[in-house]
N, C-alpha and C positions, 0 to 999 in steps of 0.2 A: 504494500500500500504506500503510494508516494504522495498522495494529495488528500487533504481532509475530506473532500467531497467523495472520495472513493468509499467512504463508510456507507453511503447510500446504496451503492452497488452491493456491498457486503451484506446488508440487511434485506436485499431482494426487492428494492423499490423499482418500479417501472420508470421510464423516462419522464412521463407526466407527473408521477408521484414525486420524483426527485425535484423537478422544476417547481411544483407547487409548494413543497416543504421549504425549499431554499428561499423562495419568494416570501413565504409567510414569516420566516425567521428575520427577514428584512423589514416587512411591513407591520408585523404584529397582528392585531385583530383586524379582520376585514370580512367582507361578504364574498360569496361565491362569484357573483358577476364581476365584482371589482378584481378578484384574483384572476379570473379568466381573461379580463382585459389586460392585466399587467403581465401575464405570462404567455398569452397567445394560445392557451389550452382551449379547445372548442367548448362552448357553453353546454353542449350536449354531453360532454365528458366530465366537466369539472366537478359535478356533484358526486359521481361515482369515485373519482380520485380522492375527494375529501372524505367520503365515507370510509374508503379503504384506510386512509391515514388515521382516521379517528378510531377505527376498529383495532388498529395496531397500537393505539395509545400514544401516538406521536403528536396529536393535536387535540384541542378541546373544542366542543361544539357549544356555542352559547345560544340558548333558545331565544326566539324573538321573531319579529317580522320586519326585515328578513333575518334568518339565522346568520350568526357570525362565527368565524373560525379563528382560533388562536393557537399558535404553536406552543408546545411544551418547551421548557428550557433545553439547551443542548445537552446538559448533564442528564436530564430526565429522558431525553430521546435515546441516548446511549444505554442508559440503565434498562429502559424498556425493551430495547432491541435485544439485549442479552437475556432478559427475562422471557421474551417471546421465543427465542431460540431454545432456552431451557425447557419451556413447556412443550415445544414441538418435539424435542428429544424424548422427554418423559412419555409423551403420547406414542411416539414411535417405539420406545422400549416396551411399553405396555402392549402394543399391538403384536410385537414379536413374541413376547411371553405368552400371549393368548394362543398363538399358533405353534408354540414350541413343541408340545407333546405330539401333535399330529404330524408336524414336519419331521421330527426325529423318528417317529414310528414308520413313516413312509420311506425316508431317504437313508437312514442309518444302515438298514440291511443291504441296500444297494451298494453303499460305499464299502461296507465290510466285505461283500462278495467280490467287488472289483479290486479290493486291496489285498486279497489273499495271495496273489502271485507276485506281489512286490517284495523284492528281497530286502533284507536289513541293510545291505550296502547301498541300495538305491535310496533308502530313507535317511542315510547318514547326513546328507546336506540338501539344502535347496538354495537357490541364488536369487539375488536382487541386484539391480543396477546400482553402481556407485553414484552418489549424489543424494538427491532428496529421498529416494527410496531407502538407501542404506542408512541415512541419518534418521529417518522415521523409525526404522527397526531398532537402531541404537537407542533412541529415546524410549522405545517400548521396553527394551532390556533394563534400562535404568529404572523405569517405573515398576518393573516386575521384581527387581532385586529386593530380597528380604534380609539378607545377612552380609553378603560379600559382593563387591564390584571391583573388577580389575581391568585396567586399561593399558594397552600397549600401543604406543604411538610415536611418531617422529616428532611432531611439534604441537599436536592437539589443536590444530588450526580450526577445527569445527566446534570449539568450546561453546561459541555463541548459540549454536543450534541445539545444544543439549544442556545448557546452563540451568534452565528451569527444572528439568528432570534430575540433574545432579544435585541441585539445592534441596529438592524434596527427598532424594535418597539420603543425603546427609542428615536432614532433619529427622528421618525415620530411624537413624542410628546405624545405617548400613556402613560397613567398613570399606572405605574406598581407597585405592592406591593406584597411582599412575606411573608407569614406567616409560620414560622418554628415551629416545636415542640421544647420546651425548652430542652437544652442539658442535663439537669439533668434527663430527662426521656428517654434518649438514651443510648445504650451501648457505652462504651468508644471509640471504633473504629469509630462508626458513629458520635459521638460527635466531634471527631477530624476532620473528613471529613467536618462536618458542619462548624466548626470554620474556616477552610481554605476557604470554599465557601463564608462565610459571609465576611471575609477579602477581598476576590476577588471582591465581589459585591461592597464593599465600595470603592475600588480602581478604578474599571473599570466602574461601573454603580452607581455613587453616587445619581442619580435621583431616584433609586429604593427604595421604602419604605420597611423597614424590622422590623418585630416584632416576639416575641417568645411566643407561646401558653403555658400557665401554666397548661393546662389540656390536656389529651390525644386527639389526632385527630382521629376520627373514619374513615376518608377517606382522600385521598390525590388527588390532581389534579389541573387542570387549567381551568379557565373560562374567557371568553372574551366578552366584550360589553354587559353585562346584561342589560335588559330593565325592569324597574319596571312596565311598562304597558304590559309586557309579549309578546312583539312583536318582540323580537330578542334575540341574544346571543347564544353562543355555549360553550360546556364544555367537558372535558374528566376527568374521575375520576376512582380511584382505591380504593376499600374498604380495610381496614386494616385486613389482614389475616396472622399473623406472622408465622403460622405453615405450610403455603402453599409456596413452593419455587417459585421464580419469573417466572421460565420457564413454570410453570403450571397455572399462573394467566392470567386473562384477564382484560382489561380496558374497561369501558363503555363510549360511546360517545353519546351526545345528542344535539339536536338543539331545544328542547322544551323550549320555552321562559319562561313559568311559573316555570319550574324546575330550569333553570339557575338563575332566579330571586331569587328563594328560596336559592340556593347555595350562592348567593351574600349576602343575609340577614344573613345567618349563618356566612359567612366570616366577615361581618361588626360587628356582635355581639361579636365574639371571639376577633377580633382586638381591639374593644373598651373596653371590660369588662374582658376578660380572657387572656390577653397577656401583655408582658412587652417589653420595647424598647431595653433592653440589656439582655444578658444571665446571667449576674452576679446576 
């Protein structure tokens, strides 16, 4: 979102509704004919536009002859937009729950029959594109973490995209540690990014452990809640392919408990024996 008026698109207003609400915010209280004249919205459409805005709680209708229309404050408009979306989601969730039993009864047997021939190896990984899809899955892992979250990264340049989820994980008491590649092994521009991220972690997330690997990292990624009895854990990883541009890469996701446990052992060994507490 680059402009304040983009909010109108985000809440799903039509072009006429956006025009009417913007003009009302400038005019204050006015009648439908006056608003139609000011905006160029056809008089045959203006009453429907205003009724829609009133139904969503963005404007007030003042009875009289003629009726007048007054916008809510910008703060109230934003709050009401959030509340409208929350109510829509709750209604959607209720509809899904109402159909859950019938849906599962019909489609679970089909899925189970179709999955009988899938080998455990085929289920070990699935992939997503690097970029927004991989960042979305990474945030989900942060949100799912109950006890442990481990990050292996070069510079953690994507911190902004996961900062909300990281803050909530820390607030839940999740044990978080980040293993960086030592800045001496990074290009200067990436080392500068890493330095800013490390400083930010120290200021905003002092609970997060940080160390720097003195050896190259063959892969990068996130793992949560590994279980050394191989009964749980999830991870996302990206192998190091410096000659492949990011838009052509894919990240692998796994819920295989033994694989995630192996990743945790790798992390612990590097953390203990091949890393330093400071980049100096």
